[in-house]
C-alpha positions as CSV (number, residue, x, y, z in Angstrom):
1,X,-24.7,-50.2,-11.5
2,X,-24.0,-49.1,-8.1
3,X,-21.3,-51.3,-6.0
4,X,-20.9,-53.5,-8.9
5,X,-18.8,-56.1,-7.2
6,X,-20.4,-56.2,-3.8
7,X,-23.9,-56.3,-4.9
8,X,-24.1,-60.0,-5.5
9,X,-23.6,-60.8,-1.8
10,X,-24.9,-57.4,-0.5
11,X,-28.5,-58.3,-0.3
12,X,-28.1,-61.6,1.4
13,X,-25.8,-60.4,4.0
14,X,-28.1,-57.4,4.8
15,X,-31.1,-60.0,4.8
16,X,-29.3,-62.0,7.5
17,X,-28.3,-58.8,9.5
18,X,-31.2,-56.5,9.4
19,X,-34.4,-57.5,11.3
20,X,-36.4,-54.6,10.5
21,X,-36.8,-51.7,8.3
22,X,-39.6,-49.5,9.3
23,X,-40.5,-46.2,7.4
24,X,-39.3,-47.4,4.0
25,X,-42.0,-45.4,2.2
26,X,-40.4,-42.2,3.5
27,X,-37.6,-42.9,1.1
28,X,-38.2,-40.5,-1.7
29,X,-38.6,-41.5,-5.4
30,X,-36.1,-38.5,-6.4
31,X,-32.9,-39.6,-5.1
32,X,-31.5,-36.2,-4.3
33,X,-31.0,-35.8,-0.7
34,X,-28.7,-36.1,2.1
35,X,-29.1,-38.9,4.8
36,X,-28.1,-38.5,8.3
37,X,-28.1,-41.2,11.0
38,X,-26.8,-41.9,14.4
39,X,-23.6,-44.0,14.3
40,X,-23.3,-47.4,16.5
41,X,-20.5,-49.5,14.8
42,X,-18.2,-49.6,11.9
43,X,-20.8,-51.5,9.4
44,X,-23.6,-49.0,9.9
45,X,-23.2,-47.5,6.2
46,X,-23.7,-51.1,4.9
47,X,-27.2,-51.2,6.8
48,X,-28.0,-47.7,5.5
49,X,-27.0,-48.6,2.0
50,X,-29.2,-51.4,1.7
51,X,-32.8,-50.1,1.4
52,X,-31.3,-47.1,-1.0
53,X,-30.1,-49.8,-3.3
54,X,-33.3,-52.0,-3.0
55,X,-35.9,-49.0,-3.7
56,X,-33.5,-46.5,-5.9
57,X,-30.6,-48.7,-7.0
58,X,-28.4,-45.6,-6.1
59,X,-25.1,-45.6,-4.3
60,X,-24.9,-43.8,-1.2
61,X,-21.8,-41.6,-0.8
62,X,-20.7,-41.6,2.8
63,X,-18.2,-39.0,4.2
64,X,-15.7,-41.2,5.7
65,X,-12.8,-40.8,8.3
66,X,-9.4,-42.1,7.5
67,X,-10.3,-45.5,9.4
68,X,-11.3,-46.8,6.1
69,X,-9.0,-45.5,3.7
70,X,-6.2,-48.1,4.5
71,X,-8.2,-50.3,1.9
72,X,-6.9,-47.9,-0.9
73,X,-8.5,-44.9,-2.4
74,X,-10.0,-46.8,-5.4
75,X,-11.7,-49.2,-3.3
76,X,-13.1,-46.7,-0.8
77,X,-13.9,-43.9,-3.3
78,X,-15.1,-46.0,-6.6
79,X,-16.6,-49.2,-5.2
80,X,-17.7,-48.0,-1.8
81,X,-18.4,-44.1,-2.8
82,X,-16.6,-42.8,0.1
83,X,-15.8,-39.0,0.4
84,X,-12.4,-38.8,2.4
85,X,-12.5,-36.8,5.6
86,X,-9.0,-35.7,5.7
87,X,-9.7,-31.9,4.9
88,X,-13.2,-31.1,6.0
89,X,-13.5,-28.1,3.3
90,X,-12.3,-30.5,0.8
91,X,-15.0,-33.3,1.6
92,X,-17.7,-30.6,1.9
93,X,-16.9,-29.3,-1.5
94,X,-17.0,-33.0,-2.9
95,X,-20.3,-33.8,-1.1
96,X,-21.8,-30.5,-2.5
97,X,-20.6,-31.4,-6.1
98,X,-22.1,-35.0,-5.7
99,X,-25.4,-33.6,-4.6
100,X,-25.5,-31.0,-7.5
101,X,-25.1,-34.0,-9.8
102,X,-28.0,-36.0,-8.3
103,X,-26.2,-38.4,-5.8
104,X,-26.9,-39.3,-2.5
105,X,-24.7,-38.3,0.2
106,X,-24.5,-39.8,3.7
107,X,-23.2,-38.1,6.7
108,X,-22.9,-39.2,10.6
109,X,-23.1,-35.9,12.6
110,X,-21.6,-37.5,15.7
111,X,-18.6,-38.5,13.5
112,X,-17.6,-41.6,15.6
113,X,-19.7,-44.3,17.2
114,X,-20.0,-42.7,20.5
115,X,-23.2,-40.5,21.0
116,X,-22.1,-36.8,21.5
117,X,-23.8,-33.7,22.7
118,X,-21.8,-32.0,20.0
119,X,-22.8,-33.0,16.5
120,X,-21.2,-31.6,13.8
121,X,-23.2,-29.0,11.8
122,X,-22.1,-30.1,8.1
123,X,-25.4,-31.8,7.1
124,X,-27.3,-28.9,8.0
125,X,-25.1,-26.5,6.1
126,X,-24.9,-28.9,3.2
127,X,-28.4,-29.0,2.9
128,X,-29.1,-25.2,3.0
129,X,-26.1,-24.4,0.5
130,X,-27.6,-27.2,-2.0
131,X,-31.4,-26.8,-1.2
132,X,-31.5,-30.5,-0.6
133,X,-33.8,-32.2,2.0
134,X,-32.6,-34.2,4.6
135,X,-33.6,-37.9,5.3
136,X,-33.1,-39.1,8.8
137,X,-32.8,-42.5,10.0
138,X,-32.5,-43.9,13.4
139,X,-30.3,-47.2,13.6
140,X,-30.0,-49.9,16.2
141,X,-26.9,-51.5,14.9
142,X,-25.3,-54.8,15.9
143,X,-22.7,-57.2,14.5
144,X,-25.1,-60.1,15.2
145,X,-27.7,-61.6,13.0
146,X,-31.1,-60.4,12.9
147,X,-30.5,-57.8,15.6
148,X,-30.0,-54.5,13.6
149,X,-33.1,-52.3,12.7
150,X,-33.8,-49.0,10.8
151,X,-36.2,-46.4,11.3
152,X,-36.6,-44.0,8.1
153,X,-38.1,-40.8,9.2
154,X,-39.7,-38.2,6.9
155,X,-37.5,-35.6,4.9
156,X,-36.7,-32.8,6.6
157,X,-36.0,-29.3,4.8
158,X,-33.7,-27.0,6.8
159,X,-34.7,-23.3,7.4
160,X,-32.1,-20.9,6.5
161,X,-33.7,-18.3,9.1
162,X,-33.2,-20.6,12.0
163,X,-29.5,-21.5,13.6
164,X,-27.8,-24.3,12.2
165,X,-26.5,-25.4,15.5
166,X,-30.0,-25.6,16.8
167,X,-31.3,-27.4,13.7
168,X,-28.5,-29.9,13.9
169,X,-29.4,-30.7,17.8
170,X,-33.2,-30.8,16.9
171,X,-32.2,-33.2,13.9
172,X,-30.1,-35.6,16.1
173,X,-32.8,-35.5,18.8
174,X,-35.4,-36.6,15.9
175,X,-32.9,-39.4,14.8
176,X,-32.7,-40.8,18.2
177,X,-36.5,-40.8,18.9
178,X,-36.6,-42.5,15.5
179,X,-34.3,-45.0,16.8
180,X,-35.9,-45.7,20.1
181,X,-39.2,-46.1,18.4
182,X,-37.8,-49.2,16.6
183,X,-40.0,-52.1,18.2
């Protein structure tokens, strides 16, 4: 069972925090995909994990910066499914192995919680290398009850004949369109 310790409080907490989830029918039944989303605050992974647990009962392995690793490797890696981003090549290799074994990997291409015009290209590269689709999620995130919302888009299949940077920028533009279409 994914997240064995936290699952018992996970559903009630998210029920209180998330006002709306739009596009749940876009979550594929075959849980072999990469999630990408905008990133607005530190609890965003929890909001994204919620519909995946509910529909697929699967853990999402988020690539995480050292911010979270003060909790300890066992908690971050085993309980939360984190992929440490101490070394980008090692994180990429670990994410690739998880995808090959049928797991879901989550990536915030912007890195931190500030919108940037220069998102990282790792999600597109990973999707192309593993021939795995990307599930884009637009997220309006808040620490206040009943204020956060998600809009889950349709699967995207990156094109190996198109530039990686261009696809990354187009994908993030689509993610922000999803975010802005939440009403």
